[in-house]
Every structure is written in C-alpha cells, then in structure tokens.
C-alpha positions in Angstrom: 28.5 2.9 -45.5 32.1 2.4 -44.4 33.4 -1.1 -44.0 33.9 -2.4 -40.5 37.0 -4.6 -40.5 37.1 -7.3 -37.8 39.4 -9.9 -39.4 42.6 -8.8 -37.6 43.5 -12.4 -36.8 44.0 -13.0 -40.5 46.0 -9.8 -41.0 45.9 -6.6 -39.0 44.4 -3.7 -40.9 45.0 -0.8 -41.2 48.6 -0.5 -40.4 50.1 2.5 -38.6 50.6 5.4 -41.0 54.4 5.2 -40.4 54.5 1.7 -42.0 53.0 3.0 -45.3 55.4 6.0 -45.3 58.5 3.9 -44.6 57.6 1.5 -47.4 56.9 4.3 -49.9 60.1 6.1 -49.0 62.4 3.2 -49.3 60.7 2.0 -52.5 61.5 5.4 -54.0 64.9 6.1 -52.5 66.6 2.9 -51.2 65.1 -0.3 -52.7 68.4 -1.8 -53.6 69.9 -5.3 -53.1 71.2 -5.4 -49.5 74.5 -7.3 -49.0 75.3 -7.4 -52.7 77.2 -4.2 -53.2 79.8 -2.0 -51.5 78.1 1.2 -52.3 76.3 3.4 -49.8 72.7 2.5 -50.6 73.5 -1.3 -50.3 75.2 -0.7 -46.9 72.3 1.3 -45.7 69.9 -1.5 -46.7 72.0 -4.0 -44.9 72.0 -1.8 -41.8 68.3 -1.5 -41.9 68.0 -5.3 -42.0 70.4 -5.8 -39.0 68.6 -3.1 -37.1 65.2 -4.9 -37.6 66.7 -8.2 -36.4 67.8 -6.4 -33.2 64.3 -5.0 -32.8 62.7 -8.4 -33.1 65.1 -9.9 -30.6 64.5 -7.2 -28.1 60.7 -7.5 -28.5 60.9 -11.2 -27.9 63.2 -11.1 -25.0 65.8 -13.2 -26.8 69.5 -13.5 -26.0 71.9 -11.2 -27.7 73.4 -14.2 -29.4 70.1 -15.5 -30.7 69.6 -15.4 -34.5 66.7 -13.8 -36.4 66.1 -15.4 -39.8 63.9 -13.5 -42.2 61.6 -15.3 -44.7 58.8 -14.2 -47.0 56.1 -15.4 -44.5 55.5 -17.3 -41.3 54.5 -20.3 -43.4 57.8 -20.3 -45.1 59.5 -20.0 -41.7 57.7 -23.1 -40.5 58.9 -24.9 -43.5 62.5 -23.8 -43.0 62.5 -25.0 -39.4 60.8 -28.3 -39.9 62.6 -28.9 -43.2 65.9 -28.2 -41.5 65.6 -30.8 -38.8 67.1 -34.3 -39.1 64.0 -36.6 -39.0 63.9 -40.3 -38.2 61.2 -42.9 -38.0 61.5 -43.3 -34.2 60.8 -39.6 -33.5 57.8 -38.7 -31.3 56.3 -35.3 -32.3 53.8 -33.6 -30.0 51.5 -30.9 -31.4 48.9 -28.7 -29.8 45.3 -29.1 -31.1 45.5 -25.4 -32.1 48.1 -25.8 -34.8 47.7 -23.9 -38.1 48.3 -25.8 -41.3 51.5 -23.7 -41.7 52.9 -26.2 -39.2 50.5 -29.2 -39.5 50.8 -29.7 -43.3 54.5 -29.5 -43.1 54.6 -32.1 -40.3 52.3 -34.3 -42.2 54.4 -34.0 -45.3 57.5 -35.2 -43.4 55.6 -37.9 -41.5 54.6 -39.5 -44.8 58.3 -39.5 -45.8 59.8 -40.7 -42.5 57.0 -42.4 -40.6 57.4 -40.7 -37.2 54.6 -40.5 -34.8 52.5 -37.4 -34.1 50.6 -37.0 -30.8 48.2 -34.3 -29.7 49.0 -32.5 -26.5 46.2 -33.3 -24.0 43.3 -30.8 -23.9 40.7 -30.2 -21.3 37.6 -30.5 -23.4 35.5 -28.4 -21.1 37.8 -25.4 -20.6 39.4 -25.8 -24.1 42.8 -25.3 -22.4 45.9 -27.6 -22.4 46.0 -30.1 -19.5 49.5 -29.6 -18.1 49.4 -32.5 -15.7 48.2 -34.9 -18.4 50.8 -33.6 -20.8 53.5 -34.3 -18.3 52.1 -37.8 -18.0 52.1 -38.1 -21.8 55.8 -37.2 -21.9 56.7 -39.9 -19.4 55.0 -42.6 -21.4 56.3 -41.5 -24.8 59.3 -39.2 -24.6 59.0 -36.2 -26.9 61.6 -35.6 -29.7 59.9 -32.5 -31.1 57.1 -30.3 -29.6 55.2 -27.8 -31.7 52.9 -25.2 -30.2 51.0 -22.1 -31.3 51.5 -19.3 -28.8 48.0 -18.0 -29.4 45.2 -20.0 -31.1 43.8 -18.2 -34.1 40.4 -19.9 -33.5 39.7 -19.3 -29.8 42.3 -16.7 -28.8 43.7 -19.0 -26.2 47.2 -18.1 -24.9 48.9 -21.5 -24.6 51.3 -22.1 -21.6 54.3 -22.4 -23.9 56.9 -21.9 -21.1 55.4 -24.7 -18.9 55.2 -27.2 -21.8 58.7 -26.3 -23.1 60.1 -26.8 -19.6 58.6 -30.3 -19.4 59.7 -31.1 -23.0 63.3 -30.1 -22.3 63.6 -32.7 -19.6 63.6 -35.2 -22.5 65.9 -33.1 -24.7 63.1 -32.2 -27.2 63.3 -29.6 -29.8 60.6 -26.9 -29.1 59.1 -24.8 -31.9 56.5 -22.2 -31.2 54.3 -20.4 -33.8 54.0 -16.9 -32.5 52.2 -15.5 -35.5 49.2 -14.4 -33.4 51.3 -13.3 -30.4 54.5 -11.4 -31.0 53.8 -7.7 -30.5 50.7 -8.5 -28.4 51.5 -11.2 -25.8 54.7 -10.7 -23.8 57.4 -13.3 -24.3 60.9 -13.8 -22.9 62.6 -16.4 -25.0 65.9 -16.5 -23.1 64.0 -17.8 -20.1 61.7 -20.2 -21.9 63.5 -23.2 -23.2 62.0 -22.5 -26.7 64.4 -23.2 -29.6 62.5 -21.6 -32.5 59.9 -18.9 -32.3 58.0 -18.0 -35.5 56.7 -14.5 -36.3 54.5 -13.0 -39.0 55.1 -9.4 -40.0 51.5 -8.7 -41.1 49.7 -9.9 -38.0 50.2 -8.7 -34.4 53.3 -6.8 -35.4 51.3 -4.5 -37.6 53.8 -4.7 -40.4 53.2 -5.6 -44.1 52.8 -8.8 -46.0 56.1 -10.2 -47.5 58.2 -10.6 -44.4 58.1 -13.1 -41.5 60.7 -15.4 -40.0 61.8 -16.9 -36.8 64.1 -16.5 -33.9 66.6 -19.3 -33.2 67.2 -19.1 -29.5 68.8 -22.5 -28.8 72.0 -24.2 -30.2 70.2 -26.5 -32.6 71.6 -26.3 -36.2 69.2 -26.5 -39.1 70.2 -27.8 -42.5 69.4 -25.5 -45.5 65.8 -25.9 -46.7 66.2 -23.5 -49.6 69.5 -22.8 -51.4 70.7 -20.1 -53.7 72.6 -16.8 -53.9 73.4 -14.9 -50.7 75.9 -12.3 -52.0 78.7 -13.9 -50.1 81.3 -16.7 -50.8 79.9 -16.8 -54.3 82.6 -19.2 -55.7 81.5 -21.9 -53.2 78.6 -24.1 -54.4 77.7 -24.9 -50.8 75.6 -22.5 -48.8 77.6 -20.4 -46.3 78.0 -22.1 -43.0 77.0 -19.3 -40.7 73.6 -18.1 -39.5 71.5 -16.5 -40.7 72.9 -16.5 -44.2 72.7 -20.3 -44.5 68.9 -20.0 -44.3 68.4 -16.8 -46.2 69.0 -17.4 -49.9 67.8 -14.8 -52.4 67.4 -11.1 -52.3 65.9 -9.8 -49.1 62.6 -7.9 -49.4 63.9 -4.6 -48.2 60.6 -2.7 -48.8 58.7 -5.1 -46.5 61.5 -5.1 -43.9 61.4 -1.3 -43.9 57.7 -1.5 -43.2 58.3 -4.0 -40.4 61.0 -1.8 -38.9 58.6 1.1 -38.8 55.9 -1.0 -37.3 58.3 -2.2 -34.6 59.3 1.4 -33.8 55.5 2.2 -33.4 54.8 -0.9 -31.4 52.4 -0.1 -28.5 52.9 -1.2 -25.0 52.0 -4.9 -25.2 50.3 -5.2 -21.8 48.2 -2.1 -22.5 47.2 -3.3 -26.0 46.4 -6.8 -24.7 44.3 -5.3 -21.9 42.4 -3.2 -24.4 41.7 -6.2 -26.7 40.5 -8.2 -23.7 38.2 -5.4 -22.6 36.6 -5.2 -26.0 36.4 -9.0 -26.3 34.7 -9.3 -22.9 32.2 -6.7 -23.9 31.4 -8.6 -27.1 31.3 -11.9 -25.3 28.8 -10.7 -22.6 26.5 -9.2 -25.3 26.7 -12.4 -27.4 25.8 -14.6 -24.5 22.5 -12.8 -24.2 21.5 -13.6 -27.8 19.5 -16.8 -28.2 21.1 -19.3 -30.6 24.7 -18.0 -30.3 27.2 -20.6 -29.3 30.6 -19.3 -28.1 34.0 -21.2 -28.4 36.2 -19.8 -25.6 38.8 -20.9 -23.1 37.3 -20.5 -19.6 40.0 -18.2 -18.2 39.5 -14.7 -19.6 43.2 -14.0 -18.7 44.3 -16.8 -21.1 42.7 -15.3 -24.2 43.3 -12.4 -26.6 40.9 -10.4 -28.7 39.8 -13.3 -30.9 36.1 -14.3 -30.4 34.6 -17.2 -32.3 31.0 -18.3 -32.3 28.2 -20.0 -34.3 24.5 -19.2 -34.8 22.1 -22.0 -34.6 20.3 -22.5 -37.9 23.1 -21.0 -40.0 26.3 -22.1 -41.6 29.2 -19.9 -40.8 29.7 -18.7 -44.4 26.1 -17.7 -44.6 26.5 -15.5 -41.6 29.7 -14.0 -43.0 27.9 -13.2 -46.3 25.0 -11.5 -44.5 27.4 -9.5 -42.3 29.3 -8.4 -45.4 26.4 -7.7 -47.8 23.8 -6.2 -45.4 26.0 -4.6 -42.7 29.4 -4.1 -44.3 31.2 -6.0 -41.6 34.2 -8.1 -42.5 34.8 -11.2 -40.3 36.4 -14.6 -41.0 34.3 -17.8 -41.3 35.1 -21.5 -41.7 37.9 -23.5 -40.2 40.8 -20.9 -40.2 43.3 -23.4 -41.6 43.3 -25.3 -38.3 42.6 -29.0 -38.8 42.6 -30.4 -35.2 40.7 -28.2 -32.9 37.3 -28.3 -34.6 36.5 -31.9 -33.4 36.6 -30.5 -29.9 34.5 -27.5 -30.8 32.0 -29.8 -32.6 31.3 -27.0 -35.1 31.3 -29.1 -38.3 27.6 -28.8 -38.7 28.0 -25.0 -38.9 30.8 -25.3 -41.4 33.3 -24.0 -38.8 33.0 -20.8 -36.8 32.4 -17.1 -37.2 35.6 -15.4 -36.0 35.9 -11.8 -34.9 39.4 -10.5 -34.7 39.7 -7.4 -32.6 42.7 -5.2 -33.3 44.5 -2.0 -32.3 42.2 0.2 -34.3 38.9 -1.5 -33.4 36.3 0.8 -31.9 33.6 -0.2 -29.4 31.0 1.5 -31.7 31.9 -1.0 -34.4 31.4 -3.9 -32.0 28.0 -2.5 -31.1 27.0 -2.5 -34.8 28.2 -6.1 -35.0 26.2 -7.1 -31.9 23.0 -5.5 -33.4 23.6 -7.3 -36.7 24.1 -10.7 -35.0 21.0 -10.2 -32.9 19.0 -9.5 -36.1 20.4 -12.5 -37.9 19.8 -14.8 -34.9 16.2 -13.7 -34.7 15.7 -14.6 -38.3 
C-alpha cells in the first residue's frame, strides 16, 4: 500500500519535479564555489544566487533595497538575527505563544546571558487567536524592545496578524522579527508595507524547495553584528568580516545545489491565493468530518479565514504518539505527533495528557481521497 504523506508542515513532500531536475543538473554541471573565482562557472553560480535573492524579495513584497541573507536553515537564520542584535538587561521582548524553538531556545539562551524580560503576547484562550486590543495595552504598560512572531502557527495553522502587531510595536521603536517558515509561498505578505524588520523563510517548507537552504529578508535599516565569521571570498587579507550586506552575515561556501533547487521551486510557485484556498477547502472538509467522530478534540482558531491547511487534534483515550504509530503501521499514513517543537502554546491547548497533538499537514499534492482514508482510519481508532 502506498504511503499517504500528511506531514507537510514539517517539510513539504514531494517537491515539484523541476526542483529535483535543477539540483541534479547543477550537481553534475555547475556545483562550483560561487564568488570565489573569476571563471565562467563561478560567475554563473553567483548569478544564480543573486537571481534567487531577487525571487525571494519579489515573493515577499519587499523593497528593492531589502537584503536577502541565505543560511543553511530557518533555525540558523533565527540564530543569525537574534545573535546579531545588541542585547541589554533592560530589554523587553514580546513573543507569540506560537513560537517554534528555532526562536524560543535562542531567546532563552540570550536571556540567561543578559537577563532581559520575555513576555507572551496576549491570547484569547477561547478563539486561540491573538488579542490585539490587549496587546496594545501590554505595550503601553511595558514598552517593547523586540517583538518576535510566527506568521503561521505550525500547531494550529493560525495566521497571526503580523502587520497589526508590527504597527503597534513600531510606535515604541521595537525591532520586529517574524518567522515565516510556515507561510512564505502560501500566505501573501508585503514586507515593504508591514513595519517588519526581519522575515525568516525555510526553503523546504511552503516554498517547496530542498533542505539545506533558508534565510531571512532584512527589510529595515537595523544592522546586525556577525553571528558567524569566516571566509567570504572577498577582502581576504582583512581579518574582519566585510562590512556590507549580505556578505557580513554569509561566511562559508554557499550551498549552490540547494539554492538551485530553491530557484526552481520559486519559478514553479503556484498562485498563493489559489493554493491557500485549496488547502483551506481540504482542511474544512477534514475538520467537519472529524467533528462528527466521538472522542476527537480539535485545536483550531475560530475564524477559518485565519488558518491554513494545518489541522491538529487529539483522540480521547490515546496518546498522540500511539495514534501516530497506528496510522503508520496499520494504514500507512504519515502524520506528526507530539509538541512540534513549540513550548508555549500547549498550556492553552491543555493537551499534555495526550502527549501533545496529532497534526495533519495538508500540502500542494494532497488529494481528497487521502483525507477520506485518514478520516476512516481515525473513526476506526476512536471506536476502539
């Protein structure tokens, strides 16, 4: 029986065929060190990287002068951003309850060093959506220095109101960083109108590219100190990192094979509104069916227009990992179970007794027939 893959929130799979072809071709004919040579292949590799930066900026609605910094992953991008800020003990850092450990563990690491304060943005516990009026009140009481938000929750699929929160934060001059790993390529964004300073992306998630490439867009005028240092292929007699972006934040040889895959994925990027609409359609179908199964508990933002194709739930009487194992072994269905590397939201979901949630990640290649098989499997499991 063919495996049904429903873990697209972890990584989208499969990728468009053009991604595989582009990576294979460059690995065979052009996998050279970009920016390190004056020969034609090196120049072509550099041109591919610059073209991919331009694609990312256009997709994110960024200014022409915005910078795209490539890293090996979104997690490393979060480290480069937070590690590049000048921290002090008096800083007030606001985070959404939906933050991934790619952000939260980095913040906690620096909090232990500098002693700044971390505050959760206010959440409506019933709707599982941010409470904007309460957040504005929070900001008046303790002015934000840094605000960190996910664009889309990888647990509930909630699309956070990043523009509205950023607008309020900018009234106090705060640095605003958004983790768009679950969003870019799926949820429309216009960075140049947003007040967001740094926007993180992951090549292997909603962009449908490969592992090995992620990064962030620097839209504002905030300078970051180097987080990693090393060779850049330029100004090599100088022991300091080059002063200009993005080179100051991109030591080491660029992963030209992964970037070629990302470039192809961006060229094949579907209409975002159409793709998001399709994911919502499938998610609503799944949700309505699951609501009819006794013992299934759903964890969703109330407003269906504020969520993507991520559907998380529990089954009474089962731990999440038990359900995941049954789905895999008996039905050949791949889902994600547990806490999804998100430490703050689960106290609101009250899912600890289930060992977290069962998460279904709908993607570009998901079929309704696959969801029907999943629904039948959940019904059988719930009935015992």
